[in-house]
C-alpha positions in Angstrom: -7.2 -51.2 -142.3 -9.4 -51.4 -139.2 -7.7 -48.3 -137.6 -8.2 -46.1 -140.6 -11.0 -43.6 -140.2 -14.1 -44.3 -142.3 -16.9 -42.1 -143.4 -17.9 -39.4 -140.9 -21.7 -39.0 -140.8 -23.4 -35.6 -141.0 -22.0 -32.4 -142.2 -18.7 -30.9 -141.2 -19.2 -27.9 -138.9 -17.1 -25.1 -140.6 -17.1 -22.5 -137.8 -14.0 -20.6 -138.8 -14.4 -16.8 -139.4 -14.3 -17.5 -143.2 -14.5 -19.0 -145.6 -18.0 -19.6 -144.4 -20.6 -22.2 -145.3 -22.0 -21.6 -148.8 -25.8 -22.0 -149.0 -27.3 -24.5 -151.4 -29.0 -21.7 -153.4 -25.6 -20.1 -154.1 -24.0 -23.4 -154.9 -26.8 -24.1 -157.4 -26.3 -20.6 -159.0 -22.5 -21.1 -159.3 -23.3 -24.5 -161.0 -24.9 -22.7 -164.0 -23.1 -23.3 -167.4 -20.3 -20.8 -168.0 -21.5 -18.1 -170.4 -19.8 -16.0 -173.0 -18.4 -13.0 -171.1 -18.8 -10.8 -174.1 -22.5 -11.6 -174.6 -25.5 -9.3 -173.9 -26.5 -11.9 -171.2 -23.3 -11.4 -169.4 -23.7 -7.7 -169.5 -27.0 -8.1 -167.6 -25.2 -10.3 -165.0 -22.3 -7.9 -164.6 -24.6 -4.9 -164.1 -26.7 -6.8 -161.6 -23.6 -7.5 -159.6 -22.0 -4.1 -159.8 -25.3 -2.3 -158.9 -26.2 -4.9 -156.3 -22.9 -4.5 -154.5 -23.6 -0.8 -154.2 -26.6 -1.6 -152.1 -24.5 -3.9 -149.9 -21.8 -1.2 -149.4 -24.6 1.3 -149.0 -23.3 3.7 -151.6 -25.2 5.7 -154.2 -22.5 8.3 -155.0 -19.6 5.9 -155.2 -18.4 3.3 -157.7 -17.9 -0.4 -157.0 -15.1 -2.5 -158.6 -15.0 -6.3 -158.6 -11.8 -8.3 -158.9 -11.2 -12.1 -159.3 -9.0 -12.1 -156.2 -8.9 -12.5 -152.5 -9.3 -9.5 -150.2 -5.6 -9.0 -150.3 -5.9 -8.0 -154.0 -8.5 -5.4 -153.0 -6.1 -4.0 -150.4 -3.5 -3.5 -153.1 -6.0 -1.9 -155.5 -7.0 0.6 -152.8 -3.4 1.7 -152.3 -2.0 1.7 -155.8 -4.9 3.6 -157.4 -4.6 6.5 -154.9 -1.0 6.9 -153.7 2.5 7.6 -154.9 5.9 6.2 -153.8 7.0 7.6 -150.4 3.5 8.7 -149.4 2.8 8.5 -145.7 -0.2 6.4 -144.6 -1.5 6.3 -141.1 -2.3 2.8 -140.0 -3.5 1.2 -136.8 -2.2 -2.3 -135.8 -5.4 -3.7 -134.3 -4.4 -7.2 -135.2 -2.9 -9.6 -137.6 -4.7 -8.4 -140.7 -4.0 -4.8 -140.0 -0.3 -5.7 -139.7 -0.4 -7.5 -143.1 -1.9 -4.4 -144.7 0.9 -2.4 -143.2 3.4 -4.9 -144.6 1.9 -4.5 -148.0 2.3 -0.7 -147.8 6.0 -1.2 -147.0 6.5 -3.5 -150.0 4.8 -1.0 -152.3 7.2 1.7 -151.3 4.8 3.7 -149.1 5.8 5.1 -145.7 3.3 3.6 -143.2 3.1 5.4 -139.8 1.9 2.7 -137.3 -0.2 3.2 -134.2 0.2 0.1 -132.1 -2.4 -1.5 -129.8 -2.5 -4.6 -127.5 -4.7 -6.4 -130.1 -7.6 -6.3 -127.6 -9.3 -3.1 -128.8 -10.4 -1.3 -132.0 -8.7 1.7 -133.5 -8.7 4.8 -131.3 -10.0 7.9 -133.0 -9.6 10.2 -130.0 -7.2 13.0 -129.5 -4.6 10.6 -128.1 -4.3 8.7 -131.4 -5.5 9.3 -134.9 -6.8 12.8 -134.5 -3.6 13.9 -132.7 -1.3 12.4 -135.3 -3.3 14.1 -138.1 -3.3 17.5 -136.2 0.5 17.2 -135.9 0.8 16.7 -139.7 0.9 20.4 -140.7 2.7 19.6 -143.9 -0.2 17.2 -144.9 2.3 14.5 -145.7 -0.2 11.8 -144.6 -2.2 10.9 -147.7 -4.5 8.1 -146.2 -5.8 6.7 -143.0 -6.2 2.9 -143.2 -8.2 1.0 -140.6 -9.8 -2.5 -140.3 -13.5 -2.3 -139.5 -13.6 -5.8 -138.0 -10.3 -7.4 -137.1 -10.7 -11.1 -137.9 -7.8 -12.2 -135.7 -9.1 -10.6 -132.5 -12.9 -10.1 -132.8 -12.6 -6.4 -132.3 -14.4 -3.8 -134.4 -13.6 -0.1 -134.9 -16.0 2.8 -134.8 -15.7 4.1 -138.4 -17.8 7.2 -138.0 -15.5 8.2 -135.1 -12.5 7.9 -137.4 -14.2 10.1 -140.0 -15.0 12.7 -137.3 -11.3 12.6 -136.1 -10.1 13.3 -139.7 -12.6 16.1 -140.1 -11.8 17.6 -136.6 -8.1 17.7 -137.6 -9.1 19.5 -140.9 -7.0 16.9 -142.7 -7.5 15.9 -146.4 -6.3 12.3 -146.0 -8.3 9.6 -147.7 -10.1 7.2 -145.4 -9.7 3.5 -146.3 -11.5 0.8 -144.5 -11.2 -3.0 -144.6 -14.6 -4.7 -144.3 -13.5 -8.2 -145.4 -15.0 -9.9 -142.3 -17.8 -7.3 -141.6 -19.4 -6.6 -145.0 -23.0 -8.1 -145.0 -22.6 -9.1 -141.3 -22.1 -5.9 -139.4 -23.8 -2.5 -140.2 -21.7 -0.6 -142.6 -22.4 2.6 -144.6 -19.8 3.7 -147.1 -21.5 7.0 -148.1 -22.9 8.1 -144.7 -19.7 7.4 -142.9 -17.6 9.4 -145.4 -15.3 6.5 -146.4 -13.2 7.0 -149.5 -12.2 3.3 -150.3 -13.9 0.3 -148.8 -12.3 -3.1 -149.2 -14.4 -6.3 -149.2 -14.2 -10.0 -150.0 -16.6 -12.7 -151.0 -16.0 -15.5 -148.6 -17.5 -14.3 -145.3 -20.7 -12.4 -144.9 -21.5 -12.6 -148.6 -21.6 -16.4 -148.2 -19.6 -17.2 -151.4 -16.4 -19.2 -151.9 -13.2 -17.3 -151.9 -12.3 -15.6 -155.2 -14.0 -12.2 -155.5 -12.9 -9.0 -153.9 -14.3 -5.5 -154.0 -13.5 -1.8 -153.8 -16.2 0.8 -153.1 -14.7 4.1 -154.2 -15.7 7.7 -153.5 -15.4 10.4 -156.2 -12.5 11.9 -154.2 -10.6 8.6 -154.2 -11.4 8.0 -157.9 -10.0 11.4 -158.8 -6.8 10.6 -156.9 -5.8 8.3 -159.7 -4.8 11.4 -161.7 -1.8 12.1 -159.4 -1.1 8.6 -158.0 2.2 7.3 -159.3 2.3 3.7 -157.9 2.5 1.2 -160.8 -0.9 -0.4 -161.6 -2.3 -2.3 -164.5 -4.6 -5.2 -163.5 -5.8 -3.2 -160.4 -6.5 0.0 -162.3 -9.9 1.5 -161.6 -9.6 3.5 -164.9 -9.2 0.2 -166.8 -12.3 -1.2 -165.2 -14.5 1.9 -165.3 -15.1 1.9 -169.1 -16.1 -1.8 -169.5 -18.0 -1.8 -166.2 -20.3 1.0 -167.4 -21.8 -1.6 -169.9 -21.6 -4.5 -167.5 -18.3 -6.0 -168.8 -14.7 -6.4 -167.5 -11.4 -5.6 -169.1 -10.3 -9.3 -168.6 -11.9 -12.7 -168.3 -14.1 -12.4 -165.1 -14.9 -15.1 -162.6 -18.2 -15.7 -164.4 -19.6 -18.5 -162.2 -18.7 -16.7 -159.0 -20.6 -13.7 -160.3 -23.7 -16.0 -160.7 -23.3 -16.8 -157.1 -22.8 -13.1 -156.1 -26.0 -12.2 -157.8 -27.8 -14.9 -155.8 -26.1 -13.8 -152.6 -27.2 -10.2 -153.0 -30.8 -11.4 -153.6 -30.7 -13.5 -150.5 -29.4 -10.7 -148.3 -32.2 -8.4 -149.5 -34.9 -11.1 -149.1 -33.9 -11.3 -145.5 -33.3 -7.6 -145.2 -30.0 -6.1 -144.3 -31.2 -4.8 -140.9 -32.4 -8.3 -140.0 -29.1 -9.7 -141.2 -27.2 -7.4 -138.9 -29.6 -8.1 -136.0 -29.1 -11.8 -136.5 -25.3 -11.5 -136.3 -25.6 -9.2 -133.2 -27.8 -11.8 -131.5 -25.5 -14.7 -132.2 -22.5 -12.8 -131.1 -24.1 -11.9 -127.8 -25.2 -15.5 -127.2 -21.6 -16.6 -127.8 -20.2 -14.1 -125.4 -22.6 -15.2 -122.7 -21.4 -18.8 -123.2 -17.8 -17.7 -122.9 -18.6 -15.8 -119.7 -20.5 -18.7 -118.3 -17.4 -21.0 -119.0 -15.3 -18.5 -117.0 -13.2 -17.7 -119.9 -12.2 -14.4 -121.5 -12.8 -13.0 -125.0 -9.7 -11.5 -126.7 -11.7 -8.2 -127.2 -11.7 -6.5 -123.8 -13.8 -3.4 -124.6 -17.6 -4.0 -124.9 -18.2 -1.4 -127.6 -15.6 -3.1 -129.8 -17.1 -6.6 -129.6 -17.5 -8.2 -133.1 -20.7 -9.6 -134.3 -18.9 -11.8 -136.9 -16.7 -13.8 -134.6 -15.5 -14.3 -131.1 -11.9 -15.0 -130.2 -11.6 -17.0 -126.9 -8.5 -16.9 -124.8 -7.4 -20.1 -123.1 -6.0 -20.0 -119.6 -2.2 -19.8 -119.2 -0.5 -23.1 -119.6 -3.1 -24.5 -122.0 -3.0 -24.8 -125.7 -5.7 -23.3 -127.9 -4.5 -25.4 -130.8 -5.0 -28.6 -128.8 -8.6 -27.5 -128.0 -9.2 -27.0 -131.7 -7.6 -30.4 -132.6 -9.7 -32.2 -130.0 -12.9 -30.6 -131.2 -12.0 -31.4 -134.8 -11.2 -35.0 -134.1 -14.1 -35.7 -131.7 -16.9 -33.6 -133.3 -15.8 -32.9 -136.9 -15.9 -29.1 -136.3 -13.3 -26.6 -137.4 -12.6 -23.4 -135.3 -10.2 -20.6 -136.3 -6.7 -20.6 -135.0 -4.8 -17.9 -133.3 -2.6 -15.8 -135.7 0.9 -14.4 -135.3 1.2 -13.1 -131.7 -2.0 -14.9 -130.7 -0.8 -18.3 -132.0 -1.9 -21.1 -129.7 -3.4 -18.5 -127.3 -6.9 -18.1 -128.7 -9.4 -20.1 -130.7 -11.9 -18.2 -132.9 -15.6 -19.1 -133.2 -17.1 -17.8 -136.5 -20.8 -16.9 -136.3 -21.3 -15.1 -139.6 -22.8 -15.8 -143.0 -25.6 -18.3 -143.5 -26.0 -19.1 -139.8 -29.0 -19.6 -137.5 -29.7 -20.3 -133.8 -29.5 -24.0 -134.0 -26.2 -23.9 -135.9 -24.9 -21.7 -133.1 -26.1 -24.1 -130.5 -24.4 -27.0 -132.2 -21.2 -25.0 -132.4 -21.2 -24.0 -128.7 -22.1 -27.6 -127.6 -19.0 -28.8 -129.6 -16.8 -26.2 -127.9 -18.1 -27.0 -124.4 -17.5 -30.7 -124.9 -14.1 -30.0 -126.4 -13.0 -27.9 -123.5 -13.8 -30.8 -121.1 -12.0 -33.3 -123.3 -9.0 -31.1 -123.7 -8.8 -30.6 -119.9 -9.1 -26.8 -120.0 -10.3 -25.4 -116.7 -13.8 -24.0 -117.2 -17.3 -24.0 -115.7 -20.2 -25.9 -117.2 -23.3 -24.0 -118.4 -22.1 -22.0 -121.4 -24.5 -23.7 -123.8 -27.3 -23.3 -121.3 -26.6 -19.6 -121.0 -26.6 -19.1 -124.7 -29.7 -21.2 -125.1 -31.6 -19.2 -122.5 -30.7 -15.9 -124.2 -31.7 -17.1 -127.7 -35.0 -18.5 -126.4 -35.8 -15.2 -124.7 -35.0 -13.3 -127.9 -37.3 -15.6 -129.9 -40.1 -15.6 -127.3 -41.7 -12.2 -128.3 -42.4 -13.5 -131.8 -43.9 -16.8 -130.7 -47.7 -17.0 -129.9 -48.2 -18.5 -126.5 -50.3 -21.7 -126.3 -53.9 -21.2 -124.9 
C-alpha cells in the first residue's frame, strides 16, 4: 500500500490544445437545473446562444447552427448540406485533422482532390496550389474548397483571406469551407468579411466549454446549396434546424446545460473584448516560441506567418521520444501536454496556450516543460522560461505605473 500514489496536491495542469480548462463561471452556469426545452425560458436561452455565436463568428448576414456533437459532426453537417455524391472537393492536407476531414469526404461518397504538404506550413493559396487547381477546373467540377484555419496537430495556421482571393482570382464558384475548431475565440476570424461559406467550430477549445457542442456558420450561398445537394441528411439538416431556431428552439432535445455554459462563455469573451482575447493569445504564443528557441529546439511550424496562437508543437531531437517527455512531465509535475498525431507520433509534443489562460499559467506550463526536458534527458539549453518571462514582463510594463 505504501507504493500506491496518494492524493496529488494542487490542480492538474491541463495544457493540451483542447479540451481546455473550464472556468468556474462556466461550470457554475452548467450546474443550473435542467429546464423544459419547450418552455419560453428556453427560447430565450436558445436565441441568446444562436445570436451570441454570430458575434463570435463575426457574421451578420449568415446563419449559425448548433449541434450536440463534437467538431467532427459539424464537419459532416458542412458537407452533407451542400454537396452531392461524386462532387469534387479540393482539400489541403496541412495536418492530421485536415486528413481526417478528407477521410470523411471519401466515406460520404465525395471525390476529394488532395494538395499535400510536409505538415509544417499552412495551406498555399498562391498560383502554385489552390488558385492553379481551380483555374484548371474549366468544367467547374470542384464544388468546395475545404481548409483548416488552425491545424491542431502542427501549430500551423492558414491565411483564409488569401484562400478567398485565390478562389475569386480563378473566377471559381466553389464554396469555401473552413475548420476553426482550434482557432475560434482564440485567433482573429471573420466569417463575413473573409467571404467564408461554411465555418466549422467546436465548444471545447477557445470557447472554454467541455466537449459536446459544435457549430456551423453558414452563408446564404451555402444555405441555398441545400436545394440541389443530394447527400443523405436528417439529423444534420440545416432546413430541419432553421424553423425551430427562428424561435429559439431545436428540432430535437438540445444539450440544455451546455447551452447555459455557452451563454456564459459568450458573455465572458465580450467582457474581455475579442480584440483583447486575440492579443492575449498572440502574446502567449510568442512567449512560448521564445522559450522553445532559447531551449535550442524547433517548432513544427517552420514558417513565421503560419505560427499558431492557440498552441505550439515542439519537435524533439532525433533519437529522443516526445512521448517519454510527456510521460515524465505528467508523472513528475501533474501536467498534461498534447501528443504527436499520426505521422508526428512520438516526434512532437504540443503545448496548448488557449482558452482561459493567463501569464502565470503560461509560466507554470513552461517551467514544467523545462524541468521535464532535463529529467527526460533531452538535449537542450537552459533559459527558456527566463526568455518567456522577460518577454511577458516587457509586454506588461507599459501598463504598470512606475514607482516614484
